[in-house]
C-alpha positions as a Markdown table, in Angstrom:
| # | Residue | x | y | z |
|---|---|---|---|---|
| 1 | Unk | 59.0 | 123.4 | 166.3 |
| 2 | Unk | 56.0 | 121.7 | 167.7 |
| 3 | Unk | 56.0 | 117.9 | 168.2 |
| 4 | Unk | 52.5 | 116.5 | 167.9 |
| 5 | Unk | 51.1 | 113.0 | 168.7 |
| 6 | Unk | 47.5 | 111.9 | 168.3 |
| 7 | Unk | 45.5 | 108.7 | 168.4 |
| 8 | Unk | 42.6 | 107.4 | 166.3 |
| 9 | Unk | 40.9 | 104.0 | 166.1 |
| 10 | Unk | 40.8 | 102.0 | 162.8 |
| 11 | Unk | 38.0 | 99.5 | 162.4 |
| 12 | Unk | 39.5 | 96.0 | 163.0 |
| 13 | Unk | 37.8 | 94.6 | 159.9 |
| 14 | Unk | 39.5 | 97.3 | 157.8 |
| 15 | Unk | 43.1 | 97.0 | 159.1 |
| 16 | Unk | 44.6 | 95.2 | 156.1 |
| 17 | Unk | 43.0 | 97.6 | 153.7 |
| 18 | Unk | 44.1 | 100.6 | 155.7 |
| 19 | Unk | 47.7 | 99.3 | 155.7 |
| 20 | Unk | 47.5 | 98.7 | 152.0 |
| 21 | Unk | 46.2 | 102.2 | 151.3 |
| 22 | Unk | 49.1 | 103.7 | 153.0 |
| 23 | Unk | 51.7 | 101.9 | 150.9 |
| 24 | Unk | 50.6 | 104.2 | 148.0 |
| 25 | Unk | 49.5 | 107.5 | 149.4 |
| 26 | Unk | 48.7 | 109.8 | 146.5 |
| 27 | Unk | 51.6 | 112.0 | 145.4 |
| 28 | Unk | 49.4 | 115.1 | 145.5 |
| 29 | Unk | 48.4 | 114.3 | 149.1 |
| 30 | Unk | 52.1 | 113.9 | 150.1 |
| 31 | Unk | 52.9 | 117.2 | 148.4 |
| 32 | Unk | 50.0 | 119.0 | 150.2 |
| 33 | Unk | 51.2 | 117.7 | 153.6 |
| 34 | Unk | 54.7 | 118.9 | 152.9 |
| 35 | Unk | 53.4 | 122.3 | 151.7 |
| 36 | Unk | 51.2 | 122.6 | 154.8 |
| 37 | Unk | 54.2 | 122.2 | 157.1 |
| 38 | Unk | 53.8 | 118.5 | 158.2 |
| 39 | Unk | 57.3 | 117.2 | 158.8 |
| 40 | Unk | 58.6 | 113.9 | 160.1 |
| 41 | Unk | 55.1 | 112.5 | 159.9 |
| 42 | Unk | 54.5 | 108.9 | 160.9 |
| 43 | Unk | 51.6 | 106.6 | 161.5 |
| 44 | Unk | 51.8 | 103.5 | 163.7 |
| 45 | Unk | 49.1 | 100.9 | 163.8 |
| 46 | Unk | 48.5 | 98.2 | 166.4 |
| 47 | Unk | 46.6 | 95.0 | 165.6 |
| 48 | Unk | 43.6 | 96.0 | 167.6 |
| 49 | Unk | 43.2 | 99.2 | 165.5 |
| 50 | Unk | 44.9 | 101.7 | 167.7 |
| 51 | Unk | 46.5 | 104.3 | 165.4 |
| 52 | Unk | 49.2 | 106.6 | 166.7 |
| 53 | Unk | 50.3 | 109.5 | 164.6 |
| 54 | Unk | 53.2 | 111.8 | 165.2 |
| 55 | Unk | 54.6 | 114.8 | 163.3 |
| 56 | Unk | 56.7 | 117.9 | 163.7 |
| 57 | Unk | 55.4 | 121.3 | 162.6 |
| 58 | Unk | 55.7 | 125.0 | 163.2 |
| 59 | Unk | 52.1 | 125.4 | 164.2 |
| 60 | Unk | 49.7 | 122.4 | 164.3 |
| 61 | Unk | 46.5 | 124.5 | 164.1 |
| 62 | Unk | 47.9 | 126.3 | 161.0 |
| 63 | Unk | 49.1 | 123.0 | 159.4 |
| 64 | Unk | 45.6 | 121.5 | 159.9 |
| 65 | Unk | 43.9 | 124.5 | 158.5 |
| 66 | Unk | 46.2 | 124.5 | 155.5 |
| 67 | Unk | 45.3 | 120.9 | 154.8 |
| 68 | Unk | 41.6 | 121.5 | 155.3 |
| 69 | Unk | 41.8 | 124.1 | 152.6 |
| 70 | Unk | 43.0 | 121.6 | 150.0 |
| 71 | Unk | 40.8 | 119.6 | 147.6 |
| 72 | Unk | 43.1 | 116.6 | 147.7 |
| 73 | Unk | 42.7 | 116.3 | 151.5 |
| 74 | Unk | 38.9 | 116.6 | 151.2 |
| 75 | Unk | 39.0 | 113.6 | 148.8 |
| 76 | Unk | 41.4 | 111.6 | 150.9 |
| 77 | Unk | 39.4 | 112.2 | 154.1 |
| 78 | Unk | 36.2 | 111.2 | 152.4 |
| 79 | Unk | 37.7 | 107.9 | 151.2 |
| 80 | Unk | 39.4 | 107.2 | 154.5 |
| 81 | Unk | 36.5 | 108.1 | 156.8 |
| 82 | Unk | 34.9 | 104.6 | 156.7 |
| 83 | Unk | 38.1 | 103.1 | 158.1 |
| 84 | Unk | 37.7 | 104.8 | 161.4 |
| 85 | Unk | 35.6 | 104.4 | 164.5 |
| 86 | Unk | 34.4 | 107.9 | 165.1 |
| 87 | Unk | 31.2 | 109.8 | 166.1 |
| 88 | Unk | 28.6 | 110.0 | 163.4 |
| 89 | Unk | 29.5 | 112.7 | 160.9 |
| 90 | Unk | 33.0 | 113.2 | 162.2 |
| 91 | Unk | 35.9 | 112.7 | 159.8 |
| 92 | Unk | 39.4 | 111.5 | 160.7 |
| 93 | Unk | 40.7 | 115.0 | 160.8 |
| 94 | Unk | 38.0 | 116.0 | 163.3 |
| 95 | Unk | 39.1 | 113.3 | 165.7 |
| 96 | Unk | 42.8 | 114.3 | 165.6 |
| 97 | Unk | 43.2 | 115.7 | 169.1 |
| 98 | Unk | 46.8 | 116.1 | 170.2 |
| 99 | Unk | 48.0 | 114.3 | 173.3 |
| 100 | Unk | 49.9 | 116.3 | 175.9 |
| 101 | Unk | 53.6 | 115.6 | 175.8 |
| 102 | Unk | 54.9 | 114.7 | 179.3 |
| 103 | Unk | 58.4 | 113.7 | 178.5 |
| 104 | Unk | 60.9 | 114.0 | 175.7 |
| 105 | Unk | 64.6 | 112.9 | 175.3 |
| 106 | Unk | 66.6 | 114.2 | 172.4 |
């Protein structure tokens, strides 16, 4: 299994709304993530907008591609894009670049 960690930046003025949106993620989105192989997926948000995501999957590239092929992910990403600081035209999924793991303790 592959452990993945990534960072994104949430706009400070949207932090409360971003947190609120994640208290009720759509059931179809949750099902799509599970079907695509996203396991033990967590998001951590700092008060300055730093968002850290972590997950375990068999193949991150395949898991991302599976999500990109779903209609529910396209709708979710379109709704969530305004929450993020990202280059013009880039969606949250586009900015999800994995960090290199340098240490792990089981």
